[in-house]
Structure formats: C-alpha cells, structure tokens
C-alpha positions in Angstrom: -2.8 -11.7 5.5 -3.3 -8.2 3.4 -5.9 -6.3 5.8 -8.4 -3.8 4.5 -6.0 -0.8 5.2 -3.5 -2.4 2.4 -6.5 -3.2 -0.1 -8.1 0.2 0.4 -4.7 2.1 0.0 -4.3 0.5 -3.6 -8.2 1.2 -4.3 -7.6 5.0 -3.2 -4.7 5.3 -5.6 -6.1 3.4 -8.5 -9.2 5.6 -8.2 -7.1 8.8 -8.1 -5.2 7.7 -11.2 -8.3 6.8 -13.3 -10.1 10.2 -12.0 -6.9 12.2 -12.2 -7.9 15.8 -13.9 -4.9 17.5 -12.2 -7.2 18.9 -9.3 -7.6 17.6 -5.9 -10.4 14.9 -5.6 -12.4 15.1 -2.5 -12.3 12.2 -0.3 -16.3 12.1 -0.2 -16.1 11.2 -4.2 -13.4 8.6 -3.7 -15.7 6.7 -0.7 -18.5 7.0 -2.7 -17.2 5.4 -6.0 -15.2 2.8 -3.9 -18.2 2.1 -1.5 -15.9 2.6 1.4 -16.7 4.5 4.6 -15.3 8.1 4.4 -14.4 8.0 8.0 -12.2 4.9 7.6 -10.6 6.4 4.5 -9.6 9.5 6.6 -7.6 7.4 8.7 -5.8 5.5 5.8 -5.1 8.5 3.5 -3.6 10.1 6.3 -1.3 7.5 6.8 -0.8 7.7 2.8 0.1 11.6 3.0 2.6 10.9 5.9 4.3 8.3 3.8 4.3 10.5 0.7 2.0 8.5 -1.6 -0.7 11.4 -1.7 -0.8 14.7 -1.4 -3.4 16.6 0.5 -5.3 19.9 0.5 -7.8 21.0 3.0 -10.6 23.7 2.4 -12.5 24.5 -0.5 -11.2 22.7 -3.6 -9.4 20.5 -1.4 -9.1 16.7 -1.4 -6.3 14.3 -2.4 -4.1 13.7 -5.6 -1.3 11.4 -6.5 1.9 12.5 -5.6 3.8 11.1 -8.5 2.9 9.1 -12.0 1.1 5.9 -11.7 4.0 4.0 -12.9 6.1 5.3 -10.3 3.9 3.4 -7.4 5.0 0.1 -6.8 2.3 -2.0 -5.3 5.0 -3.8 -2.6 6.0 -0.2 -1.3 2.3 1.0 -0.9 1.4 -2.5 1.0 4.5 -2.2 3.4 3.8 1.1 4.3 0.1 0.4 5.2 0.7 -3.0 6.6 4.2 -3.3 7.8 6.6 -6.1 6.5 5.2 -8.4 4.3 7.4 -11.4 5.6 5.6 -14.7 6.6 7.5 -15.1 9.6 8.7 -12.7 12.0 12.7 -14.2 11.5 12.5 -12.7 8.0 11.4 -9.1 8.8 15.1 -8.1 9.3 14.0 -6.2 12.5 13.3 -9.5 14.6 16.2 -10.6 17.3 18.2 -13.4 15.6 16.8 -16.7 15.9 19.0 -18.9 17.7 17.6 -22.0 15.6 18.3 -20.3 12.3 21.1 -22.4 11.2 19.3 -25.6 12.3 15.8 -24.5 11.2 14.5 -27.2 8.6 11.5 -24.9 7.7 13.2 -21.8 7.1 13.9 -22.4 3.5 10.2 -22.7 2.8 9.6 -19.2 4.7 12.0 -17.7 2.9 11.1 -19.0 -0.4 7.5 -18.0 0.2 8.9 -14.6 1.2 10.7 -14.2 -2.1 7.7 -15.1 -4.2 5.7 -12.6 -2.5 8.2 -9.9 -2.5 9.0 -10.4 -6.2 5.3 -10.5 -7.0 3.9 -7.3 -5.2 7.6 -5.3 -6.0 6.9 -6.4 -9.6 3.7 -4.6 -9.9 3.0 -1.3 -10.3 -0.1 1.1 -10.2 0.2 1.6 -13.8 -0.4 -2.3 -14.3 -3.8 -2.1 -12.7 -4.8 0.6 -14.8 -7.7 -0.2 -17.6 
C-alpha cells in the first residue's frame, strides 16, 4: 500500500514543477496549495532533500525546488525512496533472507508477476507525465 508519505511526496514534486519560477518555493505555500499540514511536509521534504529529489534553502528567500527536470523524475524511484521496496511480499525485496520454500512455492509466480506489473507501471511513469 502506498502511504501518505509516498503520495504527498509525488504531490510536492508536482506542485514544485507546476509552480517553478527558478526560485525557491516556501513550504508554507506548497502546504496551502496542497491542503497538507506544513508540519507533516517538513518531515517528508527532509527525506526528499536527503534522497536528492529536492534542493532546500533556509532563511529569507528559502524554500524548496526540484533538483532536476520533471522528465528526469521516475515515480517508482520517488515511491521507493519514501516507502521502501514496493514488492508485495518480503521474499521479492532482494533484502530478505532466502526463502527455503522458494523452489516449491506455488504462489511465488503470482507475487512475482504482480511485482513486475507494479514495478513496470511506476518505473514507466515520470513526473512530467503528470503535468497538465
């Protein structure tokens, strides 16, 4: 399930892309336009800056702006940064211990197919695809 962290991160990026003037955009402006708590967005954008999705500046004239062009943001990358692996089951994350039942698991192909569909969908979408 995609949580508010992932959904709001995409909304922040989209808001910054739609309102890009080349200057930093104050978080209070983004929060007001998106009807999201500024306090909650502070937590989200901190992770987005740390992950290289945004550039932040504090002080007068500060705020946030995109670190790259909208066509260079892959939605899957954004969601995985904010949510962690999008795999539907832990055995497909690549970080889980090898499952002793993998060779005989009758449901693994189902989960693997679903994982591929999800991955291909989100990694096939770019922020620029969402722009009006």
